[in-house]
N, C-alpha and C positions, 0 to 999 in steps of 0.2 A: 511555544510558537506554533502556528498552524503548519500543516504539511506543505512543503514547497514543491511545486511541480515544475519540471523543466521539459518543455515541449516546444522546441524551437528549431529553426533551420536558418541557413544563411551564414555569411562570413562576418564575424565580429571585427570591429576596428582594431588597429594594431595594439594599443595599450591593454585593451581587454583580452585580446588573444594571448598576449605575452603573459598576463597575469594568470590566465587559465592554464597555459602551458607550464608555468612555474609551479602551480598548485599540483598538477599531475606528477611533476618531478618530485616535489616535496613529499607527496603521499606514496610514492613508489608505485604508481598505477601502471599496469602493463599496457603498453600502447598497441602492440601487435602480437599475433599468435606465432609461436615457433613453427618452422617449416614442417616438422613431423606431425604437429597438431593439425595443420591445414591439410596435409596429405591424408591423415586418418579421417578427417571430416569429409573429404572428397570421396574416399572409399565408402564410408558409411552412408553418405547421401545416395550412392548408387545401389547399395545393397543392404537396406535395413532389415531387421528381423520382423517379418510381417505376421500378424495374428491370423488365425483361421476364421474367426468370427467376422462376418461382413455386415456392417451397419450403415453402409453408404446410402441406404434408402431413407434414412432419417434426415429431414431438411434442416440441418443445423444452421445457426447464424452466430456471428461474433459481434460484440460491442466493445469498441476500443477507441482511443483517440484517432482522428482521421489519418495521421501520418504514421501510425504504428504498423509494423510488419511482423514483429515478433509476437504472434497471437497464441497465447497459452490455452485459452478456453473458448469453446463454442457450446451453444445450448439449443435445446428444443423444449418447448413447454406445451403441455396438452391437458385437456380435461379427461378424467377417467370416467368410464361408463357408469360405475357405481357411486360416483361423486368423488370430489377431491381432485387432485392434480398429479401429473407425472412430470418430473423434471429429469431430463437427460442432459448430462453435463460432460462434455468430452474435454479431456486434458491432454495436451501434447505429450506423446510418449517418448521422452528423451532417452530412456533406457533401451529403446529399440535401435538406437544409433550409437550410443556410447558404450564401449566395451569396458567392463570393470578392470582397473589396473592398467589400462592403455594410456596413451599420450593425452587423448581428449579428457579422460577421467582425471588424470593428474592435474591438467591445466584448470579444469573446473574447480578442483579442490584448492587450487592456488588463488583463483579469482573470487569464488564463493557467491558473488552477486554481480548482476549488471549494474554499472555505474553510469549515471546520467550527468553530463556536462552540457552547458549551453551550446558549445560548438561541436560536440561529438558525443557518441555513446560508446562506452567500453563494455562490450557484451560478455556474458558468461560463457557463451559458446560461439564458435565462428559463424558469421552471418550466413555462410552456405547452408548451415543447419537452422540457426535460430530465426532467420528471416526467409528461409527457403524450405527445404524438404521436411523439417520437423514442425514448422509453423502451420497453424490451422487456417491457411489462406483459402479464400473462396475458390471453388472448383478444383481443388487439389485433393486427391485421394491420399491419405496418410494414416499411419498407425496412431492410435490414441488409447488412453485409459478412459473408458466410458462408464460413468456413474449413472445409474437409474435409481431415482429416489421417489417413492410414492408418498404423497401427502394426503391427509384427510381434508375436508372442506375448510377447516380452520388453519391449515398449513402445517399441522404437526406431522412429523415423520412416522410412517407406518412400516415401510420396508426399504431396504437398501441393497443394491447389487452393484458390483464393480467388476469389470472384466476388460481385457484387451480387445480392441476391435478396429477394423478399418472404417474410417469415417470420411465424409466429404461435406464441407461447409458450403452453403449456398450463397451467403451474403455477408459482406463486411459492413457493419453499421457503426455509427458513432453516436455519442450520447445526445447531442443536440437534435440529430435526426430522429432518434428514438423518441425523445421527449415530445417533439413536434407532432409526430404521427399519433402518439397516444393521446395528446391533448386535443388534437383535431379529430379524433376517432376514425382515423383512416388506417390504423394499424390492423393487419389481419390477426386472427386469433393467436397463433404461436407467440407473436410479439406483444399483442395486447394483454396477454396473460401475465406478462412481466409485472405490470402494475398490480393485478389481483394477488399474485403470489407474493410479490415484494411487500405489499401492504399487510398481507396476512402474517408474514414472517416478522415484520416490524411490530405488529401487535403482540406477537409471542415474545419478542425481545423486551417489550415493556413489561409483560407479565413476569418474566423471569428475572427482571432487574438489570438487563443489559444496557449498555451505554454506547450511543453513536454521537460523537461530538460534532455538531453542525457549525463548524468554524469556517469562515471565508478563507480560501486558500490564496497564497501569494504565488503568482505564476510569472515566469519569464517568457515573453513572447518576442518574436522577431517582426519588425516593421521597417520595410524599405532598407534592409541591410543593417539595421541597428536594433539593439535590444531595449525593451522597456519592461517595467514591472506593472502588473495589474492585479486586482483582486478578482477572484473567481468564486462565486457562490455555487456550491454543488447543486446540481439539478436533482429533482426527485428520482429521475432515472438512474443517477449515480447510486443512490441509496438502494433502489430495488435490485440493481445489478449486483451490488455488494452483498445483498442478502442471499442471493443464489450461491455466491462464493462462500459465505459464512455457513450456509446450510451444508455444503459439501465438506467444508473443514470440520464441522461438528460431527457429521456422519463418519468421517475418517477417524476422528478421535474415538468415537463410540466403538467403532469396529476394532481398532487397535487395543483399546482397554478390555474389550470382551475376550480378546485372544492373548492378552498378556505381554505383548511386545510392541513397542512403538516409540515415536518421538512426538511430543506434544509442544504446542506453543502455549506457555503458561505465564500467568501474571498474578502474583499474590494480591490479596485484598489490601487496600491502602491502610496504613497504620492510623490509629485514632488521632495521632498528632497532626497528620496531614489533613484529615477531614476537619479537625478543629481549626486549622489555619484557614481552610477554605470558608468555614463559617464566619471567621473574623473578616475575611475578604468580602464576603457577601454583605456583611453589615456595613463595611466601609463604602461599598458601592450602592448602598440603599436598596439591596435586593432582599425581599422578604422570604426567609427560609424557615418556616415553622418546624419545630422539632419532630412533628408527626409526618412531615413530608420527606421522602427519601431523596437521596442524592440524584438517582436516576430520574425520578419524577420532576425534580427541580430543573434538571438539564433540558428536558423536553418542553418546558414552559418558557424558555428563554428565546429571545429574538436576536440573532447575531447582528442585525442591522442597527441595533441600539448600542451606542458606544459602551455604556456601563455593562450591558449584557455581554458584548463581545470581549470586554476586558475580563469578565468572570470566566467565560468559556476558555480563554487562553490560560488562565490560572488552573483550570480543571485539567489541562493536559499533563500537569505534574503528577496526577494520580495514575497516569498510564505508563509512567517510567518503571523500569524494572522487569519488563517482559523478557523471557528467555526461552530456550529450547530444553525440554526435559526428556531424557531417554529412560525407558524402563524395559525390562525383559524378564522372561521366565516366570511370568505371573506375579512378580513383585512390583506392586504399583507404588509410584512416588507419593510423597506426603501431599504435594500440591498437584492436582490434576486439572484444575480449571483455569480459565483465563478470566480475570475479574471483570474486564470490560464486556466480554461476551456473555459472562455469567453462566458458563457451561464449559465442559471440556472442548478443546478446539485444537486443530492441527493445520499447519501450512501444507497444502497439497495441490494448489491450483495454479502455481506459477513456476513450473520447472524450467522454463526457458530463461528465467531471470533470477532464480533462487535455488541454490544447491540442495537444501534440505528436502524440497518437494519431490525430487526424484526418489529419495529413500522412502518417504511417506507413501508414495504410490505403490512401491514394491511391497511394502509391508501390508498394505491394505489388500492388494491383489492376492497375496499369499493367505491372508486371513479369510478372505471371501471363498477361497478354494480349500480352506481348512488344511493348509500346508504350512510348514515352517518357512520363515523368510529365507531368501538365498544367503549363502555364506558370505558373499561379498558385502551384503547389506549389514549383517551382524558384525562383521569385522570393522566396519567403518563407524558404527553407531557411537561408540564411546568418545571418539574425538569430534563428532559432529557438533555438539553444543558449543564447544570453544571456537571451532572454525566459524560457525554461524555468528557467534557473538562478535568476533573480530571483523567479519565481513559486514555485519549490520552497523558496527561502529564506524567503519570506513565509509560506508554509503551515507550515513548520517553526516559525517564530516564533509564529504563532498557536497552534499545538499546545502548545508549551512554556508560553507565557504564560497560556493558558487554564487549564491544569492548575495552574500556580503560583497563580493567582487563586483557584481553587476550594479548593486546599489551605489557603490563608490564610483563606478564609471559614470553612472547617470548624474551624480551630484558633484563631481570633482570641480566643476567650474562655478559652483554656487556656494562655496564656503563663505560664511558671513551673512548669507541670506536668511530671512525669516520665513517660517512655515507655520501653518496651523496643524496641530497634532492632538492626539488623544493619549493619555497615559494609560497603558494597558498592563503594566507590571511595575511593582515597587519592591525592592529588596527588603526583606523583613527586618534585617539587622542594620541596614543602611538605607533609610527611607528617602535620602536625597539622591539615590541612584536607582534607575529603573529602565523601562523600555517604553518608547512612544511609537504610535502608529500614525503615519501621515496619510491624509486622504489622497493626495496626488503630489508626486508619484507614489505608487503603492509600496511604501518603505516601512519596515520595522527596524528600529535602531536604538542603541543605548543612549541614555540621557544622563548626564552627570555634571557636576560643577556648581550646583545650586547650594543655597544655604538653608532652605526650608524644605520640609517634607513634601514630596511630590503628591499631587491630588489624584489618587487612583480613580480611573474611570472618567476623569474630567478632561475638558479641552484645555489646551495650553498653547501659547505662542512660544516657539523655540527657535534658537539660532543654530545653524549648521556650523560646527567648529572644526570638523576634519572629514575628508573623503578623498581617498587616493587608492585606486584599484591595485591590489597586490602589496600595498605598503601600510595603509592606515584605513581601518574600517570606518564606516560612517558613524559619526557621534554628534550629538546635539547637546545644547545647554539651555536651561530656561532663561527667558529674557527678564 
């Protein structure tokens, strides 16, 4: 399935609200922060550990959804005098506010990740920090982990530096605004360079065999106090922005590997059987995949607006399963150090407001850059971190899936028995009468079952809605 985004505001109607509340109860999601955590957050907000290096003269900017206030990253892009580019990437310095072993730290280890529901967000840290003093909000001076990465004219990394610094963002931008300014050629150079650097990094991604799946996203939006589902095609600016984050994550991985201690985001190469199944799927969808053409090359040649291409791209997401966090220390490197989709070593380090592991990655990188051992509190926590992150990632994925299922059921609960036009985007290999269909409107992906003949993968099909009840019965269709 494509990644589901939940960027909504407003009050849902009662049945939907009740189903979302029940989901939080079922998953044991913490609704509020304990008083001692809030008290510690208040103290930390007033007296963080401030760095000595002042980088407030750098005119940083952020790119996020318009309603976001938990801003993890800010950037500044420039040309170098001798050619190439300089990327400055500031990451919110959570460790400047969170005392190891304190109440805030313990609560973050309990929550692990920020969870996004249609009606509310369950943050990793109290909003006083995550949407306040730690966030890289415009015109706010705050501590950050500042990466400086110099690139050559082709976008290849030449040097990396990371240090703590005081920073001050100048502007909060959103993707649509950025894309419009770049397309209209009204963007000033720091922002205009996002396209140049992003495209250069995308070319390098192609060269090393990396994969970015361009699959339309299913998004929950609020309209006049009610929710609906739409498809959102990622903008080129989304990809360019993601390349800056990937660049930093790759730099972090290289730095940790060079110094012998770290935590990587790893993904083993897909087994031959999985690739073989994809080749059979491509043949069923009438997609030409010559044996001399690599998987990564094929992906980039597909257009997600064509139903049979979209169906194949959805099947390709199965090769991205199995990612995890790999810890290593004392110079003993793990067997797998790369992320197969990135096609290089990679680490999560750019979202510490929303993901626990990133705080630890930043600390290890800061120590490595200073040629010092990581702090004891980091080393003590490393062994348990992969399992904690696995549990947190699983919980976040469950929230994402279940929320969309609930909204889909709420949208369609009065239309049981109606007919819809759909496209078959997935068929179970060992049970070809069962699969997944994608509706054009509303933007629903749902299970289809109950037929007697094999589902036509990648083909359009008229289907009948057989069940939809938020909180009780997920949306299900049957072929007519």
